[in-house]
DOLO-494606 format. One record per residue (C-alpha): residue in one letter; z, y, x. Coordinates in steps of 0.05 Angstrom, whole numbers, plus 5000, padded with zeros to 4 digits. Each point is the difference from the previous one (the first is absolute). Layout:
BEGIN
AZYX
...
END
This chain:
BEGIN
X822110523188
X492750194996
X498149274990
X505449924947
X497350614962
X492949725003
X502649344974
X503650384945
X493650354979
X495249425008
X501649604936
X499450624956
X493350185031
X497449294991
X502149984927
X497050684985
X493449785030
X500249364960
X501250364934
X494750525016
X495049445013
X501849674934
X498450644963
X492749805001
X496750384944
X502950704998
X504150195061
X505250544995
X499350665036
X503249995069
X504350614986
X503249654939
X501649405043
X503450455051
X503650364944
X502749364968
X502149745068
X503850665012
X503249954932
X502649315020
X503550325059
X502950554956
X502449474950
X505249785050
X504050624981
X501149834926
X501049275020
X505750195047
X503050444946
X499649434950
X503049515049
X505850475014
X501350104926
X499749254987
X505149845053
X504550564977
X500049824926
X499749245006
X504149915063
X495849425022
X497149755066
X498249385040
X505949544999
X502349304983
X500650224928
X493149794977
X500350444937
X501250615044
X494249795045
X495749884939
X501350704972
X499050305068
X493349655009
X497250154931
X503050684984
X501750355065
X493949775039
X494549744955
X500950484942
X500950625042
X494149855046
X495049764948
X501850554952
X499050525055
X493149735015
X498449944926
X501650734987
X494650245048
X495049484976
X501150164926
X500550755001
X495950205061
X494449495010
X499449734929
X497050644970
X494750085055
X492750004977
X498349545057
X504649494970
X494049734962
X500749245001
X505949514994
X499549815074
X501950715019
X507149864976
X500649465053
X496950455054
X504750594988
X506249564989
X498849635066
X498750655037
X506650284975
X503549355017
X497050015071
X502350715011
X507049804979
X499949355041
X497150335062
X505350545003
X505549494985
X497249545054
X500150555052
X507350154984
X501949265008
X495949935064
X503150645028
X506949704990
X498749265016
X493849965044
X494149555005
X503049374971
X501450314932
X493050295000
X496949325009
X504549694946
X498450554950
X492649945016
X499949334963
X505350144948
X502050694976
X493350365008
X495949464964
X505449984947
X499350744986
X492549914995
X500849424951
X504950394958
X495150585000
X494349564976
X504249724943
X502050704978
X493050275009
X496949444960
X503750214937
X499350745014
X492549915008
X499649664932
X504350544968
X495150545022
X494649744954
X503449824935
X499750474940
X506649804968
X505750425026
X505049454985
X495849495038
X499350485057
X507550085007
X501049254995
X495249875057
X503150555043
X506949714986
X497549305017
X497450245067
X506650305019
X504149424972
X496349445036
X499850385065
X507650084996
X500949264982
X495849765059
X503450485048
X507049844974
X499149255006
X497250075070
X505850435023
X505349594965
X498049355033
X500050345068
X506650374989
X504449484965
X505449725044
X502349414959
X494349505009
X496450125066
X495149444984
X497350424942
X497350525048
X493549625004
X498950164926
X498650725021
X493849755035
X498149604938
X500650644959
X495850365052
X494649474999
X499949994924
X499550764998
X494149985049
X496549474958
X501050414937
X497450605037
X493649645020
X498949794928
X501350724976
X495050275050
X494849504978
X501050154926
X499250755009
X493949895045
X496749594946
X501850494945
X497850625038
X495150424959
X496250125065
X499049265012
X492449874993
X501549374961
X503550424948
X494350504998
X494349514988
X503549674941
X500350634957
X492750145018
X497949314977
X503950094936
X496750674991
X493149705009
X501649454950
X502650524951
X493850425009
X495649394989
X503849814937
X499450724976
X492549995012
X499349354963
X503950274941
X495750635000
X493649595003
X502549564944
X501950594958
X493350335014
X496349364982
X504249964937
X498450724982
X492649895011
X500249374957
X503650394945
X494850565005
X494349504997
X503249644942
X501150654963
X492850215014
X497449344974
X504450054939
X497650714987
X492749815007
X501149404954
X503550444950
X494250505003
X495049444989
X504049724943
X500850684968
X492550125008
X498549354966
X504750154942
X497850724990
X496150164935
X492550135006
X498250725010
X497950414940
X492550104990
X497650685021
X499550504944
X492750204984
X501650614961
X494450505008
X500950734999
X497150314937
X493050285008
X499550735011
X498850424939
X492850194991
X498450725011
X500350424938
X493050244977
X502450504951
X495050594996
X502350655019
X500350484941
X493650404986
X499750675031
X501850594958
X494050384973
X498450645036
X501050634961
X493750414991
X500450684967
X495350164942
X494250425015
X498150554951
END
């Protein structure tokens, strides 16, 4: 049993290490990885509730009725499981500040998916032993990882769009395509009518893995922490600065030319005005009148002195 449990855990550990290594430019905090993995384990609870409700209301299951099997695969299994994982991705991990690049959507979605798949794998191994563990190592666990990448790809894009409508469309697309891939995979495995079609489940799995690889590559290339994406804005900034400097120099040269032209025009106008100005008036030689000569009027004769008569 110990070996079987190790085999049940091994694929999830390998996939987690692979995704962590692909997060090249801005790795997520370890505690958030543990949290998202734990949320994946917890998501089994709403998934079980959804599956029970689906079976109760639709009355469907795996049978020779391919429509019943189709509804069971898409609604009871795929919808309930992917929706349960999406709830924790959208409303718990999506608002985190550390969710700061599109690739983080893939990281958290895969971590949640691996938590779900690991716990589910342990339950299957506990019931069926080592053989089922080996089988699921190459089928169910990689499938959950691929579905997580598909969902996380769109959720990562939705995080960084401004339009609310576009954001909701991307989130809905992530959930929808994860359900479609999961539903097709389960349906081809579960259907009882055409056993030869079971191999199509592996075709779906391979296609989902290829799509996942492309999604990982796209988000790596578009990462704002990718050095290739950081040098381009700097080059554009330098070019813009150079153009701005050239415009300033051109404007300054134009201003200086205008000033010189205005100065030359002013000097020319002054010279022209000087040439056309009337000659100056001759200086006035008006003399001040000569001073009046001093008056030589004689002073009046003195009064005669009075002398009394002598007797």
